[in-house]
Each structure stands twice: as C-alpha cells, then as structure tokens.
N, C-alpha and C positions, 0 to 999 in steps of 0.2 A: 674799690680800694679797701673796704672793710675786710675782705677775705684775705688780703695779702699782708696786712700789718697788724701788730698787737693792739689791744685796746689802749695801752699806755701811749703808744706812738700816736694813735689817733687823737687822744686826749691832748697831747702836747701840741699837735697841729691845730686843733680846734680852739683851744683855750690857752691864749698867750698872755697870762697874767700871773700874779704871785700865788693865786690859789692852785695853779698847776702843780707846783712842787709839793705843796701840802697834800693834794689829792693823790699824787703818786706815792708819797710816803704812807698814806693810809692804805692804799691798795697793796703796797709792797709788803705790809706786815704779814701777809700770807706766805711770803717767800723767805723773809729774814727779819730778825728782831730790830736791828739798827741799820737800815740801808745807807750805804755811802752814796755820794753823788754818782760815782762810777756805776754802782749797781743800778741806780735809777735810770741812767742813760742806756745801759744794756737792756733793761726791761722795756724802756720806752721805744727803742729802735729795733728790738728783736723781730725778725721776719716771722710771719705766721703763714703756713701753707695748708690749704685744704686738699687732701689727697684721697685716693681710693686704693684698695688692696683687694685682689681676687683670691678667695680661698677656692682653688680649683680642685674639685673632687672627681675621681674616676673610680667608681666603686667605693672601696674603703681606703683608697690611696689618695693622699693629698700632695699637690705639687709644692715643693719648697725650692727657693732659688738662692744662690750665694752671690752677694755683691762682690764686685771687684775692688781695686784700690779706690780710695776716696780722699778728698782734701780734709774730710772729717774723720779722724782716726777711730772714733767711737762707733762708726758704722762700717768701716772698711772690712771686707771679707766676712761680714755677718750674713746670716740667713734671713730671708724675708718672704712675705707673700708679694707676688708681683703687682705692680700698679704704678701710679704716678699722679701728678697734679690734675686737678679738675680745672679745665679752661673756662674762661668766662662764657656764659651762655650754655654750658654743657650740663646735663644731668649727670648724676653719679653713674648710672647705667651706661650712658653714652661714653663717659670718660673711661670706664673700665674696659669696655669693648675696644675702644681706640687704643688704649695703652697696651693691652695684651696682644693685639695685632701688631703694633709697632715693636714691642719688646721681644715677642716670642713667636710671631708668625702664626698664632692660633686664633681661631674663632671660638668664642665662648657663649653659652647661654647663661644669662643671669637668672638665678632661681629666687633669691631673697636677700634682703639686708641681713647682716649677721651681727656686727658689733661696731660701735663707734668709739675710737680711742683718742683721748687728748693726751699728747705727750710733749714734754719740753726737753729738748736736747740742749747742750750748752750754747749753741749758735743759732737755733731756730726752734720754733714750735710748730707742731702739726696737729691737725684734726684729721684722723684717718678713719674713713668709712670702709669697713670690710664687707664684701659681698660674696655670698655663696654662688659658685659658678660650676658648670660642667663643660668639658671640651665638646666643641661642635664641628670641628674640622681644622684642617691645616696640619703642618708638621712642625714640631717644636724645634726652633732655631734660637740659640742664645745670641742676642745682639748687644746686651748691656750687662749680662751676668757671666760669671766664670764657672758656674756649676749648678746642677739641679739634682734633686732626689724626689722620688715618689715614696711617701711613707704613710703608714697608718697613723692615726692620731696617737696611739700609744708609743710611737717612736719619735714623735716630734722633739722631745727634750734631749734627744741625742745630738742635736745641732746647737750651734752657738748663734742664738737669734738676736736681731736688732732689738733694742729695748722696747720700742713702740709696738712691736709684733707680739711681745710676750703675753698680753692679755688675750689676744686672739688664740694663741697656742693653748693657754690655760682653759679657755672656754671650749675649745675643740676637745681637749682631753677630758673634760668634765661630762661630756655628752655620752 
C-alpha cells in the first residue's frame, strides 16, 4: 500500500486523532503557506505511482513517443519516454521489459539506471525511474501512443514533453 498512496494519506489512515490535522499542516508548509482544509484533503488522498521509463537508444538516436488523448489535459498529446507502472513483486528491470513489450512489441536490453524523477501533477504524484535500454528485437507497433520519433539528444527539445520527462531530457542533452 505504501507505494500507491501519498505519505499524507497513509498518515491519515494510521493516525486517527487530533494530531493528524496538525501533522498535515506542518508537512503541507512545503507546498503552500496557509493550507485550506480542501488542500489538506487533496494532499492526503493524492495517489502516488511508482513507474519506469525506458530511454531506448539506437546509436545516437533516442526513441520518443507521443501520448494520445487523456482524461488529464496536462499530459494529453505530450511526448514521453515509454514505460508504465511497476507491479507488486516486480523489479524495475522486469517492469520496463514487460511494459515495452506490451506497449511497443519490442524487446529491450536494460543497460543501466539513468535518473529517478519525483513529480507532482495536479491529480497524482509519480516516482519515475528511467532506465537506459537498447532495442533487442521485435518490430515497433504503437498500441497506446499516437506517434513516435527517433531523435538525437540535441533534437529532444523540439518536442512538447510531459513535465515529468523533462529532467530526463535535460540530463540526456547535457551528456
């Protein structure tokens, strides 16, 4: 349960007394100066997802995928590195191999961990572990995305990236 819900939500579930509100107010000072009760509830019940993202490199080219429509307007049609949620009992490497096969029909070799990003969207938070990968077989088939491009690191900023992916783009461009 700890991987799926925010620490605030878990605190509310575990500590059902008057100290809970004060604890949430103290924790919330990081996000806002005077939290309203609504702000506290949003923070307490915001879902948290642990996800993986593949930076698939073929020579100097990096695979970039475009999301389709989404109920969350702030990620609809944005570009991202492919991946998805880590299932219970899965390692990051197992999750990325499974997700890339499900989403793209590709097999990948995982070379190394790259960058972990903590990002808070308006409706959920993610911890995204990016992994450097190389294609190892299969034919690219889009099942969840509407477009793709292979770009060198220097061309990555030509795309409109999802906010959580931008730190990965920045690190790739700095190398």
